N, C-alpha and C positions, 0 to 999 in steps of 0.2 A: 504494500500500500504506500502511496506517496504521502509524504507529510503535507503536501499542498492540498490534496483532497481531504485528508483527515481534518486539517485546520478549517477548511471551508465547510465541511459537514458540521463541525461544531458550531460554526457561526450561523448556519441555517437554523440550528436549534435556538439561537438567541445571541444577542450582542456579547462581545467579550474583548478583553485586552490580552496582551501577550502572555504574561505570567499565569493568568487565569486559564487561558487556552492550553498552555503547556501542562498545567496541573490536571486539567480535565482530560486531555489526551492520554497522559500517563495513567490516570486513574482508570479510564475505560479500557485500556489495554493491559491492565494489571502490572504496569511498570516494565513490560517486556521490551518496550522500545522507548527508552528515555530520550527526550529531546533537549537539545542545547537551546537556551533562550535566544541566542543570536540567530539560530536557524528559524525559530518561530517568527521573529521580527523581519527577517529577510523574506520569509514566505509571505507574511502579511503585506510587505511592500510590493512584492511581485503580484499578489492577488489584486491589490489596489491598482497597480499599473495596468493590469489586464481587464479592469472593470468588473471584477467578480466580488469585491468588497468595497465598502466606502468607509473612509476614516471619519470618525465623529469627533466631537469635542472631548476634552479631557474630563474625567469625573472629578469628584471632590478630592480624591487622593492623587490626582495628577496622571492617572492612567488614561492613555488614548484608547477609546473604545471603537471597535470595528463592528460593522454589520454586513451581512451578505446582501448583495444586490439581486435584482431579478435574474440577471445573467448568472450570478453565482448559484442561486437556488436551482436554475435550470441545469447548470453543470453538475451539481450534486445529484439531481434527479437522474441525469443520464448515467452518471457513475454507478448509482445504485441499481440501474436497470440493465447494466451490461456485465457479462462475466469477466472475471479477472483472467488475463491470459496465463496459460500454463507456463511455469518456469522452464526456460530452455537455456542451455549453454553452460555457463561457468559455475558449476557446482564443485567447490574445492575438494570434497570427499571423492567424488567420482573421478575427477582429474587426477587426484593423488594415486588412486588405484590403477587408473589407466597407465600412468607413468611407471608405477611400481612393477607392473608385470612386464615392462620392457627394459627396465634399468637392471643391468647385471648386479648380482650381489644383494638384492633386496629380498628379504624373507617375507613374502606376501602373507603367508599363513600367520606369522607372528604379528604382522601389521593388522590383519583382520582381528586377531585376538585382542590386541591393544585397543583398537577402535571399538570392538564389541563391548569390552569392559567399560569404556567411557560411556558408550551409548546406553548400556544397561543401568549404570549408575544414574545417568540423566533420567531414564525411564522410572527408576525407583523414586527419585526426588520428585518428579512430576506426579507420580501416583500418590505419594504422601500429601502433596499439596491438594490434589483432587479430593482426598478424604476429608480435608479440613475446609474445603470451599463449600459454599452454599449457593447454588444457582438462583434460588429464590431471592436472595439478598444482593447478589452481585452477578447478574447474568452476563454482562460483557466480559468480565474476567473469566468466568466459567467457560465461555466459548473459546477464548484465547487459549486457556489452559488445555482444553480438550484437543484443540488443533495441535498444540505442541506435543501432547501425548501420542496422537496418531502419527505425527511425523517421527517421533522417537521410535515407535513400534515399527514403522516402515524402514527406518534405518537399520534396525536389528535384523529384520527379514532380508533386506538387501545384502547385508554383510554375510548372512548365511548363504545366500545365493553366490556371492563372490567366492566364498571359501569352497563351495562345492564345484563351481565352474573351474576355478584354478586347479583343484584336485583332479578334475576330469580331463582337462586339456594339457596339464603339465604335471602329471603324477610323479615323474622322476625328479622334478625340481623341488617339489614341496611334499612334505610328509602328509599322510592322510589326516584329516581333522579328527581331533579327539574332543570328547565332551569336557567342558570346563564348568566350574561352579557358576560362572556367568550364564552359561547355557541353561542351567536348571532355574536360575533366577528369572530369565526371560520367559521360560515356559510357565512358571508359576505366576508371573505378572500378567500373562495373557489371559 
């Protein structure tokens, strides 16, 4: 998601100033995407330049308040009515493994195990967070958290696939996969 559309969507909900918008953005995303206040004000300047927000007068505390224009509300309505494009291209993890299988001396099986351990730890942390969250009281955070959980589960499944594929196509270069304590943790987390 672009910061631009996030800030604009918040302004469609009502007028706001930079620090207020940053706090609301971080609250609604569960703090998973912290914003730099300079980034918020730069975004507001660009939205104003593009006619999507209007700068109002300063409030009693000196905060310049912004509101969405009709063009801004239309842009947000379009954004909410269109699918988000699938991520393509530069995924560091897949690039790392694509290179690892071609660089001499890289123990891909060990690399898979290291990455799986980190992925399982992340999955466990997210699962603990989910147990303590309440969608009824904080639906935005709950949705973000569940998205992160599904992504972590997908990473573990993909690593399983990498390990079996490498073993199938390069069995002489890599030992057969062995079950690790992390494997059992993943199975029990599913």
